[in-house]
C-alpha positions in Angstrom: 25.0 32.6 -15.9 28.7 31.8 -16.0 31.3 29.1 -16.3 33.0 26.8 -13.9 36.1 24.6 -13.2 38.1 22.3 -11.0 40.7 21.9 -8.1 43.2 19.6 -6.5 43.6 17.5 -3.4 43.2 19.1 0.0 42.6 15.8 1.7 44.9 16.7 4.6 43.3 20.1 5.0 39.6 19.1 4.7 39.0 18.6 8.4 41.0 20.2 11.2 39.0 18.3 13.9 37.2 15.0 13.8 33.5 15.1 13.1 31.2 14.8 16.1 29.0 11.8 16.5 25.4 12.6 15.6 24.2 12.4 19.2 26.8 14.9 20.2 26.2 17.5 17.5 23.6 19.5 19.3 25.4 19.6 22.6 28.4 21.8 21.6 28.9 25.5 21.9 27.1 28.5 20.5 24.1 27.3 18.5 24.1 24.2 20.7 23.9 26.3 23.9 27.4 25.4 25.4 30.6 27.3 24.9 33.4 25.4 23.2 36.1 24.0 25.4 39.1 26.3 26.2 41.2 23.8 24.3 39.1 24.0 21.2 39.0 27.8 21.3 42.8 27.9 21.8 43.2 25.7 18.7 40.9 28.0 16.8 42.8 31.1 17.8 46.1 29.4 16.8 44.6 28.4 13.4 43.6 32.0 12.7 46.7 33.5 14.3 44.5 35.1 16.9 46.8 33.9 19.7 49.2 36.6 18.4 46.6 39.2 17.7 44.7 40.5 20.8 42.6 43.0 18.9 41.2 40.3 16.6 40.7 37.9 19.5 38.5 40.4 21.3 36.5 41.0 18.2 35.3 37.4 17.9 35.6 35.7 21.2 32.7 35.0 23.5 30.0 35.0 20.7 27.6 32.4 22.2 24.0 32.1 21.1 20.9 30.7 22.7 20.1 27.0 22.5 18.5 26.3 19.1 15.8 23.8 19.6 14.9 24.0 15.9 17.7 21.5 14.9 16.7 18.9 17.4 14.4 17.0 15.0 15.1 14.3 12.5 14.7 16.3 9.4 11.6 14.5 8.1 9.0 17.1 8.8 8.9 18.0 5.1 7.2 14.6 4.5 4.0 15.8 6.4 3.0 18.0 3.5 4.2 15.8 0.6 3.3 12.2 0.8 5.5 11.4 -2.2 8.5 12.0 0.0 7.7 9.1 2.3 9.8 6.5 0.5 12.8 8.9 0.9 12.5 9.4 4.7 15.9 7.7 5.3 17.5 10.2 2.9 16.1 13.2 4.7 17.1 11.8 8.0 20.6 11.2 6.8 20.9 14.6 5.2 19.7 16.3 8.3 22.1 14.3 10.4 24.9 15.3 8.1 23.9 19.0 8.5 23.9 18.7 12.3 27.3 17.1 12.3 28.6 19.9 10.0 27.2 22.4 12.4 28.6 20.5 15.4 32.0 20.4 13.8 31.9 24.2 13.4 30.7 24.7 16.9 33.3 22.4 18.5 36.3 23.6 16.6 35.5 27.3 15.8 33.3 28.5 18.7 30.1 28.6 16.7 28.8 29.6 13.2 28.7 33.2 14.1 32.4 33.3 14.9 33.3 30.9 12.0 31.5 33.1 9.4 33.5 36.2 10.4 36.6 35.1 8.6 36.8 38.4 6.8 37.6 40.1 10.2 40.8 37.9 10.5 41.9 37.0 6.9 43.0 39.6 4.4 44.4 43.0 5.2 43.5 44.7 8.5 44.8 47.9 10.1 45.7 47.4 13.8 47.4 49.5 16.4 50.7 47.9 15.5 50.4 48.0 11.7 48.7 46.3 8.8 48.2 42.6 9.5 47.7 40.2 6.6 46.6 36.6 6.7 45.9 34.1 3.9 45.1 30.4 3.6 47.4 28.8 1.1 48.3 25.3 2.2 50.1 24.3 -1.0 52.6 27.2 -0.9 56.1 26.7 0.5 57.0 30.4 1.0 55.0 33.6 0.9 55.5 37.4 1.2 53.4 40.5 0.9 54.6 42.9 -1.9 53.5 46.1 -3.3 54.1 49.8 -3.9 54.8 50.2 -0.1 57.9 48.0 -0.2 59.1 48.4 -3.8 57.7 45.0 -4.6 60.6 43.4 -2.7 59.8 39.8 -1.9 62.3 39.8 1.0 60.9 42.9 2.7 57.7 41.4 4.3 58.0 37.6 4.5 55.1 35.6 5.9 55.1 32.7 8.4 52.9 29.7 8.2 51.1 27.6 10.8 50.3 23.9 10.6 46.9 24.7 9.1 48.3 26.4 6.0 47.5 30.0 7.2 50.2 32.5 6.3 50.7 35.7 8.2 52.8 38.9 8.3 52.6 42.3 10.0 53.7 45.5 8.2 54.6 47.7 11.2 53.6 51.3 11.4 56.2 54.0 10.5 58.3 55.5 13.1 55.8 58.4 13.2 53.0 56.0 13.9 51.4 56.2 10.5 50.0 53.2 8.5 52.9 52.0 6.5 50.7 51.0 3.5 49.1 54.2 2.0 45.5 54.1 1.0 45.3 53.3 -2.7 48.5 51.3 -2.9 48.7 48.3 -5.2 49.8 45.1 -3.7 49.9 41.3 -4.2 50.9 38.2 -2.3 53.9 36.3 -3.7 54.1 32.5 -3.2 56.8 30.0 -3.9 55.0 26.9 -5.0 55.9 23.2 -4.3 57.9 23.0 -7.5 59.9 26.1 -6.7 58.1 28.5 -9.0 57.4 32.1 -7.7 53.9 33.3 -8.5 52.0 36.5 -7.7 48.3 36.5 -6.7 45.7 39.0 -5.6 44.8 38.4 -1.9 41.8 36.1 -1.9 40.0 38.4 0.6 40.7 41.6 -1.3 38.0 44.2 -0.7 38.9 46.5 -3.6 40.5 45.6 -7.0 40.8 47.8 -10.0 41.3 47.3 -13.7 43.1 49.6 -16.2 42.2 48.3 -19.6 44.6 50.7 -21.3 47.4 48.7 -19.7 46.0 45.2 -19.1 42.8 43.3 -18.5 44.3 41.9 -15.3 42.9 43.3 -12.1 45.2 44.8 -9.4 44.5 44.6 -5.7 44.2 48.0 -4.0 44.7 48.7 -0.3 41.4 50.4 0.6 41.7 52.5 3.8 40.1 55.9 3.1 40.5 58.6 5.8 36.7 59.0 6.0 34.7 55.9 5.5 31.0 56.1 4.6 28.8 55.8 7.8 25.4 54.2 7.4 22.5 56.4 8.5 19.7 53.9 8.2 19.2 50.4 9.5 18.9 47.3 7.4 15.4 46.7 6.0 13.4 43.6 6.8 11.9 42.7 3.4 8.2 42.7 3.0 6.3 39.4 2.7 4.9 40.7 -0.6 8.1 41.0 -2.5 8.2 43.1 -5.7 11.7 42.9 -6.9 13.4 45.2 -9.4 16.3 43.3 -10.9 19.1 45.7 -12.0 22.6 45.9 -13.2 24.3 49.1 -12.2 26.7 49.3 -15.2 23.9 49.3 -17.8 21.6 51.7 -15.9 22.1 54.7 -18.2 20.9 55.6 -21.7 24.5 56.5 -22.5 26.9 54.0 -24.1 29.2 53.6 -21.2 29.4 51.9 -17.7 27.1 53.7 -15.3 28.1 54.2 -11.6 26.8 53.5 -8.2 26.2 57.2 -7.6 24.2 57.5 -10.8 22.1 54.5 -9.9 21.5 56.1 -6.5 20.5 59.4 -7.9 18.5 58.3 -11.0 17.3 54.7 -10.7 16.3 54.4 -7.0 13.7 57.2 -7.2 12.1 55.5 -10.2 12.0 52.1 -8.3 10.4 53.9 -5.4 7.9 55.6 -7.7 6.9 52.3 -9.4 6.2 50.8 -6.0 8.8 48.1 -5.9 10.0 47.3 -2.4 13.2 45.5 -3.2 16.1 46.0 -5.7 18.2 43.0 -6.7 21.7 44.0 -7.8 23.5 41.9 -10.3 27.2 41.8 -11.2 28.4 43.5 -8.0 31.0 40.8 -6.9 34.1 41.7 -9.0 34.4 39.9 -12.3 37.2 40.2 -14.8 35.0 40.0 -17.9 32.2 42.6 -18.2 30.4 40.6 -20.8 30.0 37.7 -18.3 27.2 39.7 -16.7 29.0 39.2 -13.3 28.9 35.4 -13.4 32.7 34.9 -13.7 33.7 36.2 -10.2 37.4 36.8 -9.5 37.3 38.7 -6.2 34.4 37.6 -4.0 34.8 40.3 -1.3 35.3 43.2 -3.7 32.4 45.4 -5.1 33.0 45.9 -8.7 35.2 49.0 -9.2 33.7 49.6 -12.7 30.9 51.4 -11.0 32.9 53.3 -8.3 34.4 52.7 -4.9 33.0 50.4 -2.1 31.7 53.5 -0.2 29.7 54.4 -3.2 27.9 51.1 -3.0 27.4 51.6 0.7 25.7 55.0 0.0 23.5 53.3 -2.6 22.3 50.7 -0.1 21.8 53.3 2.6 19.7 55.5 0.3 17.6 52.5 -0.7 16.9 51.8 2.9 15.9 55.4 3.5 13.3 54.8 0.8 12.1 51.6 2.4 13.6 49.5 -0.4 15.3 46.3 0.6 18.6 45.5 -1.3 19.3 42.0 -2.5 22.6 40.8 -3.9 23.1 38.3 -6.7 25.5 35.8 -5.1 27.7 33.5 -7.3 28.9 30.6 -5.1 28.1 28.0 -7.7 31.5 28.5 -9.4 34.5 30.9 -9.8 36.3 32.4 -12.7 39.0 30.3 -14.3 41.5 33.2 -14.1 44.8 32.5 -12.4 46.5 35.9 -12.1 43.5 37.8 -10.7 41.3 34.9 -9.5 41.3 32.0 -7.1 42.3 29.4 -9.7 45.6 27.7 -8.7 45.8 30.2 -5.9 48.6 28.5 -4.0 50.1 26.8 -7.0 48.0 23.7 -6.7 45.1 22.7 -8.8 42.8 22.4 -5.7 43.1 24.8 -2.7 39.5 26.3 -3.0 38.3 23.8 -5.6 37.9 20.1 -6.3 40.8 18.3 -7.9 40.6 17.0 -11.4 37.4 16.9 -13.5 35.1 17.3 -10.5 36.5 20.8 -10.0 35.8 22.0 -13.5 32.6 23.0 -15.2 33.4 22.3 -18.8 30.3 24.1 -20.2 31.0 27.3 -18.3 34.8 27.0 -18.4 35.1 27.8 -14.7 36.1 26.3 -11.3 33.9 24.4 -8.9 34.3 24.9 -5.2 35.1 22.0 -2.8 32.1 22.5 -0.5 33.3 19.7 1.8 36.5 21.6 2.7 36.5 23.3 6.1 38.4 26.4 4.9 36.3 26.7 1.7 33.2 26.7 3.8 34.7 29.4 6.0 35.5 31.5 3.0 32.0 31.2 1.4 30.0 31.7 4.6 32.3 34.6 5.6 31.6 36.1 2.1 27.9 36.1 2.9 28.5 37.7 6.3 30.8 40.3 4.8 28.1 41.6 2.4 25.5 41.7 5.2 27.7 43.3 7.8 29.8 45.7 5.6 27.1 46.7 3.1 23.8 46.0 5.0 22.5 43.6 2.3 19.0 42.4 3.1 18.8 39.2 0.9 20.6 37.0 -1.5 19.6 35.5 -4.8 21.9 32.4 -5.2 22.9 31.9 -8.8 23.3 28.5 -10.4 21.8 26.4 -7.5 20.9 23.6 -9.9 24.5 23.3 -11.0 25.6 23.2 -7.3 23.1 20.5 -6.2 23.8 17.9 -8.8 26.9 16.0 -9.8 25.9 16.4 -13.4 25.3 20.2 -12.9 22.2 19.9 -15.0 24.3 19.6 -18.1 22.3 17.7 -20.8 19.9 16.5 -18.2 16.2 17.0 -18.3 14.2 16.8 -15.1 11.0 15.0 -15.4 10.0 15.6 -11.8 10.4 11.9 -10.6 11.7 12.0 -7.1 14.5 9.4 -7.8 16.2 12.2 -9.8 16.8 14.1 -6.5 17.4 11.5 -3.8 19.1 8.5 -5.3 22.7 9.4 -6.1 22.6 12.4 -8.5 22.7 14.9 -5.7 26.0 16.5 -4.5 25.4 16.2 -0.8 28.4 18.4 0.1 26.9 21.3 -1.9 23.5 20.7 -0.4 25.1 20.7 3.0 26.8 24.0 2.3 23.5 25.6 1.1 21.7 24.4 4.3 24.5 26.0 6.4 24.3 29.2 4.4 20.5 29.4 4.7 20.6 28.4 8.4 23.2 31.1 9.2 21.4 33.9 7.3 18.1 33.2 8.9 19.5 32.4 12.4 21.6 35.5 12.7 19.3 37.9 10.7 15.6 37.3 11.2 13.6 38.2 8.2 16.6 37.9 5.8 15.6 36.6 2.4 17.3 33.9 0.3 16.2 33.0 -3.3 17.3 30.0 -5.3 17.8 30.0 -9.0 16.8 26.3 -9.6 15.3 24.7 -12.7 15.2 21.2 -11.3 12.3 21.6 -9.0 14.1 20.0 -6.0 11.4 19.1 -3.4 11.8 20.9 -0.1 14.3 23.4 -1.5 12.2 26.2 0.0 11.3 24.5 3.3 13.1 25.5 6.5 16.3 23.7 7.4 14.7 22.8 10.8 12.0 20.9 8.8 14.6 19.0 6.7 14.5 21.4 3.8 17.4 23.2 2.1 16.2 26.5 3.7 15.6 28.9 0.9 12.7 31.4 1.2 11.8 31.4 -2.5 12.7 29.7 -5.8 12.4 31.4 -9.2 9.6 30.2 -11.5 11.9 29.8 -14.4 9.4 27.9 -16.5 7.0 30.9 -16.6 9.0 33.2 -18.8 9.9 30.3 -21.0 6.2 29.6 -21.5 5.5 33.2 -22.6 8.4 33.3 -25.0 7.4 30.0 -26.5 3.8 31.1 -27.0 4.9 34.3 -28.7 7.4 32.6 -31.0 5.3 29.5 -31.9 1.6 30.0 -31.4 -1.0 32.2 -33.0 -3.0 34.3 -30.6 -6.2 32.5 -31.5 -4.6 29.1 -30.6 -3.4 30.1 -27.1 -4.2 27.3 -24.6 -5.7 29.1 -21.5 -5.8 25.9 -19.5 -2.0 25.4 -20.1 -1.3 29.0 -19.2 -3.2 28.7 -15.9 -1.5 25.4 -15.1 2.0 26.8 -15.7 1.3 29.9 -13.5 -0.1 27.8 -10.6 2.2 24.8 -10.9 4.4 25.2 -7.9 5.2 23.1 -4.9 2.8 23.2 -1.9 4.2 25.3 1.0 7.2 26.5 -1.1 7.1 30.1 -2.1 8.1 31.3 -5.6 9.2 34.5 -7.2 7.5 34.8 -10.6 8.3 36.9 -13.6 7.6 37.3 -17.3 11.2 38.1 -18.1 14.4 38.6 -16.2 17.9 39.4 -17.5 18.0 35.9 -19.0 15.2 36.5 -21.5 16.9 39.7 -22.9 20.5 38.4 -23.3 21.9 38.4 -26.8 20.3 35.8 -28.9 16.9 36.5 -27.5 14.6 39.5 -27.2 12.7 41.4 -24.5 9.0 40.6 -24.3 8.1 43.9 -25.9 10.4 43.2 -28.8 8.9 39.7 -29.4 5.5 41.4 -29.5 6.3 44.4 -31.6 9.8 43.8 -33.1 10.9 46.3 -35.8 7.8 48.5 -35.5 9.2 49.7 -32.2 11.7 51.7 -34.2 9.0 53.6 -36.2 5.6 53.4 -34.5 6.1 54.0 -30.8 5.4 57.8 -31.1 2.0 59.3 -30.2 2.6 61.5 -33.3 2.3 58.4 -35.6 -0.8 56.3 -36.2 -1.4 53.4 -33.8 -0.8 50.3 -35.9 -2.3 46.9 -35.2 1.1 45.5 -34.2 1.7 48.2 -31.6 -1.8 48.1 -30.3 -1.6 44.3 -29.9 1.8 44.4 -28.4 1.0 47.0 -25.8 -2.3 45.2 -24.9 -0.6 41.8 -24.5 2.4 43.2 -22.7 0.1 44.6 -20.0 -2.0 41.4 -19.8 1.0 39.1 -19.6 2.6 41.1 -16.8 -0.7 41.4 -14.9 -1.7 37.7 -15.0 1.9 36.6 -14.1 2.0 38.9 -11.1 -1.5 38.0 -10.0 -1.4 34.2 -10.4 2.2 33.1 -10.8 3.8 33.1 -7.3 4.3 34.6 -3.9 6.7 37.3 -5.2 7.1 39.2 -8.4 10.2 40.3 -10.3 11.0 42.5 -13.3 14.3 43.3 -15.0 15.0 47.0 -15.3 13.6 48.7 -18.3 11.2 45.9 -19.1 8.5 47.5 -17.1 8.1 50.1 -19.9 8.7 47.7 -22.8 12.4 48.1 -23.3 13.2 47.3 -27.0 15.7 44.9 -28.5 18.0 42.8 -26.3 20.9 43.0 -24.0 24.5 42.5 -25.2 27.7 43.7 -23.5 30.7 45.1 -25.3 32.8 42.2 -26.5 35.0 41.1 -29.4 32.0 39.8 -31.3 30.2 43.1 -31.5 33.1 45.5 -31.9 33.2 46.3 -28.1 29.9 48.2 -28.6 27.9 49.6 -25.6 24.8 50.1 -27.9 22.9 47.2 -26.3 24.5 47.4 -22.9 22.4 50.2 -21.6 18.8 50.9 -20.5 17.1 53.6 -22.4 15.2 55.3 -19.6 15.0 58.4 -21.8 12.3 56.6 -23.7 9.8 56.6 -20.8 10.6 60.2 -20.0 9.8 61.3 -23.6 6.1 62.3 -23.4 5.7 62.0 -27.2 6.5 58.2 -27.0 4.2 55.4 -26.1 6.6 53.8 -23.6 5.1 56.0 -20.9 1.8 54.0 -21.1 3.5 50.8 -20.1 5.3 52.5 -17.3 2.0 53.9 -16.0 0.4 50.5 -16.1 3.3 48.9 -14.2 3.1 51.5 -11.6 -0.6 51.0 -11.2 -0.2 47.3 -11.0 2.5 47.3 -8.3 0.7 49.9 -6.2 -2.5 47.9 -6.4 -0.5 44.9 -5.0 0.8 47.1 -2.2 -2.8 47.9 -1.3 -4.3 44.3 -1.5 -1.2 42.1 -0.9 -2.3 39.3 -3.1 1.2 37.9 -3.3 1.0 36.8 0.3 -2.7 35.9 0.2 -3.8 32.3 0.6 -7.2 32.5 -1.1 -6.2 31.7 -4.7 -9.0 30.0 -6.6 -9.1 29.6 -10.4 -12.7 29.9 -11.3 -12.7 29.7 -15.1 -10.4 28.4 -17.8 -12.3 28.7 -21.1 -10.1 27.8 -24.1 -12.8 28.6 -26.7 -13.5 32.1 -25.3 -9.8 32.6 -24.3 -11.0 33.7 -20.9 -9.3 33.1 -17.6 -11.0 34.1 -14.3 -9.8 33.7 -10.7 -10.0 35.0 -7.1 -6.9 36.1 -5.2 -6.3 38.7 -2.5 -9.9 39.7 -2.2 -10.0 40.6 -5.9 -11.8 39.1 -8.8 -9.6 38.8 -11.9 -10.9 38.5 -15.5 -8.7 38.1 -18.6 -10.0 37.9 -22.2 -7.0 36.9 -24.3 -9.1 36.5 -27.5 -7.7 38.6 -30.3 -11.0 39.8 -31.6 -14.0 38.6 -29.6 -15.5 40.9 -27.0 -18.2 39.6 -24.6 -21.3 41.5 -23.3 -22.7 40.4 -19.9 -20.0 37.8 -19.5 -20.8 35.7 -16.5 -18.2 34.7 -14.0 -18.6 32.8 -10.7 -17.5 34.3 -7.4 -17.4 33.3 -3.8 -18.3 36.8 -2.6 -21.8 38.2 -2.7 -22.2 42.0 -3.0 -20.9 45.0 -4.8 -17.9 45.2 -7.0 -16.0 48.1 -8.5 -13.2 48.3 -11.1 -9.8 48.4 -9.4 -7.7 48.2 -12.6 -8.4 47.8 -16.3 -5.8 47.3 -19.0 -8.2 48.9 -21.5 -8.1 52.3 -19.8 -7.0 55.1 -22.2 -4.5 56.2 -19.5 -2.6 53.0 -20.4 -3.2 53.4 -24.1 -6.3 51.1 -24.1 -9.3 51.7 -26.2 -11.5 52.9 -23.4 -14.2 50.4 -24.0 -14.7 49.6 -20.3 -16.6 52.2 -18.2 -14.6 52.0 -14.9 -17.3 53.9 -13.0 -19.8 51.1 -13.4 -20.7 49.1 -10.3 -21.3 45.4 -10.5 -23.6 43.4 -8.2 -23.6 39.7 -7.7 -26.5 37.3 -8.2 -26.9 34.5 -5.7 -26.8 31.5 -8.1 -24.1 28.9 -8.4 -21.8 29.4 -11.4 -18.3 28.0 -12.1 -18.7 26.0 -8.9 -19.0 29.3 -6.9 -22.1 30.3 -5.0 -22.6 33.7 -6.9 -21.9 35.2 -10.2 -21.5 38.7 -11.7 -21.8 39.8 -15.3 -19.3 42.2 -17.0 -18.5 43.6 -20.4 -15.2 42.0 -21.3 -13.6 43.4 -24.5 -11.0 41.5 -26.6 -7.4 41.6 -25.2 -8.5 43.1 -22.0 -8.0 42.3 -18.3 -10.3 43.7 -15.5 -9.6 43.5 -11.8 -12.7 43.9 -9.7 -12.6 44.9 -6.0 -15.2 43.4 -3.7 -16.5 46.5 -1.9 -19.1 44.9 0.5 -21.4 42.0 1.0 -25.2 42.0 0.9 
């Protein structure tokens, strides 16, 4: 996660047209079924400068959609499945009414959310038949000009004109020979004269490529990206599977070498491994350009620019296209919760004011993260952020977003020094930032309305009710939330509790404790658990012995044997019982050692921990290969049985004395014996299904470095007698620290 900060008064800029009355909101333009009036569209064209730009006007005009009956309700449908929400009906009705008015404003003044969210087609730098046209919103500036290598950085060469909405514009005409006057690869900036007469230089807010030369300065430079041959996609976007298995990855650390890896290397080396493991989605972190590498991508400076640390934008396009060819969906980690505090190469004080894109004063600053907070109630900020989402979808064929810092967005206190107890008054009685929630509803509505099957995931620790219910029902509209309490539970157990004292009932409760009808992505560890100051799950289990005893050529010590056994069991029970989707952070599938730490002043700018040692799993003499094999078997088993999307989850047994957990899900019977030393012969477990069972997966298999105590060829047959409140039971041999997955073959 990152840091955030503040902004200053755009009151005059917040609304360009009056809000529609609630009863009018569903009657206007695109999503509402009617086109906006010619007067409204003319005003929109003028605001964007489209009245002077025929080619841009033709790109966006006439984008009307079908009547959307989904937003005709009152927003209280979420109450039907959660009776505790009934006292808050008025809140949901008001929130939904506010959303419809926001949507109505956009439809009336902009020609619809489709058109509104294509700001990247009009703002920034664009090559036209006449030359390079540049537009920028900077209402606080008094003068502006485009400068760069192409005009000798002369502020008088290409001055910009401003309309009444604070949109600046200029055209750099083609050369006499008809060539583009700004060569590909040229450095450029926008120069503003502020209200106090100061001349400042900024990177264009809509920059699509910025580079950094650390040998000269840590400040980024904007680069005009207009290659003669752009990458052309060969494959369509992927509609993500309903059973999501997500491989979370950071391109820069995706190499065993102590350096920044590239998009091309990730495409060639990591994507095939993801495919082999069976994961059907890859979630890319730290792609939106960020000035400080050690921020893990959470201090974004240029929201439309893929990080140049890993290569050019077309290299990222090739990565996404290759993933799609493999049937792998590509998700992007989106940071709209805040922006980097940088001024020279960020959005902070962009037009010389403290606000522009951000709130003014303390409301616009996240003091804990030292970063800026967006003004989600501002019309142009909403355009910027929604267009940012559309840009990544349209230009890079992204299939889903994981929204970072949603808790910070949704509450005025940003979750700082605030512990959520789960009482509903914490969500609906004044703590919530309704402007931010309104933006999230618009973002989710837009993504799902325009791209059926698109996936949005919320990083939220608060447990906001209805966060993952459809906007049409009165929810915020996310498809999934992250089960952030699950990895915390595992780390806490390993740090504080002896194996023989594990509370099986508590484990089962934590894994199943999620909101009804709201889907969750579960995980044992993500990037958060490995960041400096903490350890990977494998390192918590085996610690320093991983340096000396992970070779097949050395004796199998009790520490390594325990660590590998529990690593498999923890991952399996989390994937099986913890949610409707599963995630791992790259390298953790094979027990990556140590932690994650980026080069910074505090570690001598070392890359030692900012890398993934894939060489460990490829070394046949090392024991990491066993964990990789198990992960592959587990994910491929899910691909066959689809338990993540199954609705037949039933916890049959939670025995704290025996340390045994048993449950049914996805047509499979799951048995876990977490006891450190007790093995059980003819252990009886209740089941709903009569008939024959075979072993589908066993953690004790020698192929996974188990002890081979379970004969996986043995067939099990049920007995028609009630047990564990189920109509049948079977009996199995259940060794210590072993999990067995039984497949129901047929009924009697």
